[in-house]
C-alpha positions in Angstrom: 49.6 -21.0 -26.1 50.1 -22.2 -22.5 51.8 -25.5 -21.6 48.5 -27.3 -20.8 46.8 -26.3 -24.1 50.0 -27.3 -26.0 50.2 -30.7 -24.4 46.5 -31.3 -25.1 47.0 -30.4 -28.8 50.1 -32.6 -29.1 48.2 -35.5 -27.5 45.3 -35.0 -29.9 47.6 -35.0 -32.9 49.5 -38.0 -31.6 46.3 -40.1 -31.2 45.1 -39.3 -34.7 48.4 -39.7 -36.5 49.5 -42.8 -34.6 46.3 -44.5 -35.5 47.0 -43.7 -39.1 50.6 -44.9 -39.0 49.7 -48.1 -37.0 46.8 -49.2 -39.2 47.5 -47.7 -42.6 50.9 -46.1 -43.3 53.3 -48.3 -41.3 53.3 -51.3 -43.7 53.2 -49.1 -46.8 56.1 -47.0 -45.6 58.2 -50.1 -44.9 57.5 -51.6 -48.4 58.1 -48.3 -50.1 61.4 -47.3 -48.4 63.8 -50.1 -48.3 67.0 -50.4 -46.3 70.4 -49.7 -47.6 71.0 -53.3 -48.6 71.4 -56.9 -47.3 73.8 -57.7 -44.5 75.2 -61.1 -43.5 73.3 -62.6 -40.6 74.3 -66.3 -40.1 74.9 -69.6 -41.8 72.5 -72.6 -41.7 72.2 -76.0 -43.3 71.1 -76.0 -47.0 67.4 -76.6 -47.5 65.9 -77.7 -50.8 65.1 -74.6 -52.9 67.8 -72.4 -51.4 69.8 -70.3 -53.9 73.0 -72.2 -54.6 74.8 -68.9 -55.0 74.5 -68.4 -51.2 76.4 -71.6 -50.3 79.2 -70.9 -47.9 81.9 -73.2 -49.4 84.3 -72.9 -46.4 81.7 -74.0 -43.9 80.4 -76.7 -46.3 83.9 -78.1 -46.6 84.4 -78.1 -42.8 81.2 -80.0 -42.0 81.1 -82.0 -45.2 77.5 -81.0 -45.9 76.1 -77.9 -47.6 75.6 -74.7 -45.6 74.2 -71.4 -46.9 74.7 -67.8 -45.9 71.6 -66.0 -44.6 71.2 -62.3 -45.2 68.8 -59.8 -43.8 67.8 -56.3 -44.8 69.8 -53.5 -43.3 66.7 -51.7 -42.3 67.7 -48.6 -40.4 67.1 -45.4 -42.4 66.9 -41.7 -41.6 63.9 -39.6 -42.5 64.3 -35.8 -42.7 61.2 -33.7 -42.6 61.7 -30.3 -44.2 58.8 -28.0 -43.3 58.0 -24.6 -44.7 57.0 -22.2 -41.9 56.8 -19.0 -44.0 53.8 -16.7 -43.7 51.9 -18.3 -46.6 51.4 -21.5 -44.5 49.0 -19.6 -42.2 46.4 -19.5 -45.0 43.1 -21.4 -44.8 39.5 -20.9 -45.8 37.8 -24.1 -44.8 38.2 -26.2 -41.7 42.0 -26.1 -41.4 45.0 -23.9 -42.1 47.7 -25.2 -44.3 50.2 -25.4 -41.4 47.7 -27.6 -39.4 47.5 -30.1 -42.3 51.3 -30.0 -42.7 51.7 -30.8 -39.0 49.4 -33.9 -39.2 51.1 -35.2 -42.3 54.6 -34.7 -40.8 53.4 -36.5 -37.5 52.0 -39.4 -39.5 55.2 -39.8 -41.5 57.3 -39.6 -38.3 55.3 -42.3 -36.4 55.5 -44.5 -39.5 59.2 -44.2 -39.5 59.3 -44.9 -35.7 57.4 -48.1 -36.3 60.3 -49.2 -38.5 62.9 -48.1 -36.0 64.2 -45.3 -38.3 65.6 -42.0 -37.2 63.6 -38.8 -37.8 65.0 -35.3 -38.1 63.3 -31.9 -38.6 64.2 -28.7 -40.5 61.9 -25.8 -40.2 62.6 -23.1 -42.9 61.5 -19.8 -44.1 64.0 -17.8 -46.2 66.6 -19.4 -43.8 66.8 -22.4 -41.6 64.8 -21.5 -38.5 65.3 -24.7 -36.6 67.2 -27.9 -37.0 66.5 -31.0 -34.9 69.1 -33.8 -35.6 67.7 -37.2 -36.4 66.9 -39.5 -33.4 64.6 -42.4 -32.7 61.7 -42.9 -30.4 58.2 -41.6 -29.4 59.5 -38.8 -27.1 61.6 -37.4 -30.0 58.5 -37.5 -32.3 56.5 -35.7 -29.7 59.1 -33.0 -29.5 58.9 -32.6 -33.3 55.1 -32.2 -33.1 55.5 -29.6 -30.3 57.8 -27.6 -32.5 55.5 -27.8 -35.5 52.6 -26.5 -33.4 54.2 -23.7 -31.4 57.3 -22.6 -33.3 57.3 -18.8 -34.2 59.5 -18.2 -37.3 61.6 -15.0 -37.4 60.9 -14.5 -41.1 57.7 -14.9 -43.2 59.5 -15.3 -46.5 60.6 -18.5 -48.3 63.9 -19.7 -49.7 63.7 -23.4 -50.5 67.1 -23.6 -52.1 68.8 -22.4 -48.9 67.0 -25.1 -46.9 67.9 -27.8 -49.4 71.6 -26.8 -49.3 71.6 -26.9 -45.5 70.0 -30.4 -45.5 72.6 -31.6 -48.0 75.4 -30.4 -45.7 74.1 -32.0 -42.5 73.0 -35.3 -44.0 76.1 -37.1 -45.2 74.4 -40.4 -45.8 71.4 -41.0 -48.0 68.1 -40.1 -46.3 64.4 -40.2 -47.0 63.4 -36.5 -47.4 59.9 -35.1 -47.3 59.6 -31.4 -48.2 56.2 -30.0 -47.0 55.3 -26.6 -48.5 52.9 -24.8 -50.8 56.0 -24.3 -53.1 55.2 -20.6 -53.8 59.0 -20.2 -54.3 61.6 -19.7 -57.0 65.1 -20.7 -58.0 65.5 -24.1 -56.4 65.5 -26.2 -59.6 69.3 -26.8 -59.7 69.6 -27.3 -56.0 66.8 -29.9 -56.1 68.6 -31.8 -58.9 71.8 -32.1 -56.7 69.9 -33.1 -53.6 67.7 -35.6 -55.3 70.8 -37.2 -56.8 71.9 -38.3 -53.4 68.6 -38.5 -51.3 65.2 -40.0 -51.8 63.1 -36.8 -52.0 59.4 -36.3 -52.1 57.6 -32.9 -52.2 54.2 -32.7 -50.5 52.4 -29.6 -51.7 49.7 -28.5 -49.3 47.4 -25.9 -50.7 44.0 -24.3 -50.4 41.5 -24.2 -53.3 41.0 -20.4 -52.7 44.7 -19.8 -53.6 44.2 -21.0 -57.2 42.2 -18.0 -58.3 40.9 -14.7 -57.0 37.1 -14.4 -56.8 35.3 -11.3 -58.1 34.7 -9.3 -54.9 35.2 -5.8 -56.2 38.0 -3.6 -54.7 39.4 -5.3 -51.6 42.4 -4.7 -49.3 44.7 -7.7 -49.3 47.9 -8.5 -47.4 50.8 -10.5 -48.7 51.5 -13.0 -45.9 55.2 -13.2 -46.7 56.0 -9.5 -47.0 53.3 -8.0 -44.8 52.5 -5.5 -47.5 48.9 -4.2 -47.8 47.4 -3.3 -51.2 44.1 -2.5 -52.8 43.2 -5.0 -55.4 40.4 -4.6 -58.0 39.2 -8.2 -58.1 36.4 -7.3 -60.5 39.0 -6.8 -63.2 39.2 -9.9 -65.4 42.8 -9.0 -66.2 43.8 -9.0 -62.5 42.2 -12.4 -61.9 43.7 -13.9 -65.1 47.2 -12.6 -64.2 47.0 -14.0 -60.7 45.8 -17.4 -61.9 48.7 -17.4 -64.4 51.2 -16.6 -61.7 49.8 -19.4 -59.5 49.9 -21.9 -62.3 53.5 -21.0 -63.1 54.6 -21.6 -59.5 52.9 -25.0 -59.4 54.4 -25.9 -62.8 57.9 -24.9 -61.6 57.5 -27.2 -58.6 56.3 -30.1 -60.7 59.0 -29.7 -63.3 61.8 -29.2 -60.7 60.9 -32.3 -58.8 60.1 -34.5 -61.8 63.3 -33.6 -63.7 65.3 -34.3 -60.6 63.7 -37.8 -60.2 61.9 -36.8 -57.0 58.3 -37.7 -56.1 55.4 -35.3 -55.7 52.1 -35.4 -53.8 49.4 -32.7 -53.9 47.2 -32.4 -50.8 44.3 -29.9 -50.8 43.4 -28.9 -47.2 39.7 -29.8 -47.7 40.5 -33.3 -49.1 41.9 -36.4 -47.5 45.7 -36.4 -47.4 45.4 -40.1 -46.3 44.2 -41.2 -49.8 46.8 -39.1 -51.6 49.7 -40.4 -49.6 48.5 -44.0 -49.7 48.2 -43.8 -53.4 51.7 -42.5 -53.7 53.2 -45.2 -51.5 51.4 -47.9 -53.4 52.6 -46.6 -56.7 56.1 -46.5 -55.5 56.0 -49.8 -53.6 
């Protein structure tokens, strides 16, 4: 993709996702993800109805009339976007590939965080961390994240979520809001997720295509594993083959749900041919 086409695509995504974050997600994001606590701001004269526990007795004694401490939310937070860039994300049978939907969701979340003056960081992972962009604020930083999501070419097509979670835990010393965007066709991250979710506010966003859930009866067809690159002939007319695949897929989804739920992390399921806006808004409202 040349620079002109890339900038055009970035701009198109910015317009769409900024509109969503400005009019829909900004307020929901703010009410869902609170600051780290309340910090002292100033003292002022006591007004009827003020909480007497906030009276500043030293200032009250000095001026011989009641004064109260005023606190405000310590708002600044850090959002970390963890995005799966393995081969399976290049799957799509309707209007969009999974990775295109992932890019839009990530951009919407990033602009929502920017509205609240929060920092945003990015981790792109396959079976290793492919790219790490440290958290920063501002529109130009978000646009850089979108550019990377559009044009980044991973070295590996396989997936290792546990490695990515360990990396994030090492670089993020303070509590962060973490969104993991993937299809979660992965194994062996249950324990790591438990450790990470014990410190950070984690949400898994599973982006998937309905055609992945089961294999249609198409006779003998050649298929390629997007993550290994291996070609194989599959007899899709065999009921046993179709049932075994459906079972395998359900197990992966079940493992994802169980791992996140037991760790106390949130989950959102977004099918590429459905509105991710409704799914995410519903999630924010339930949490808020």
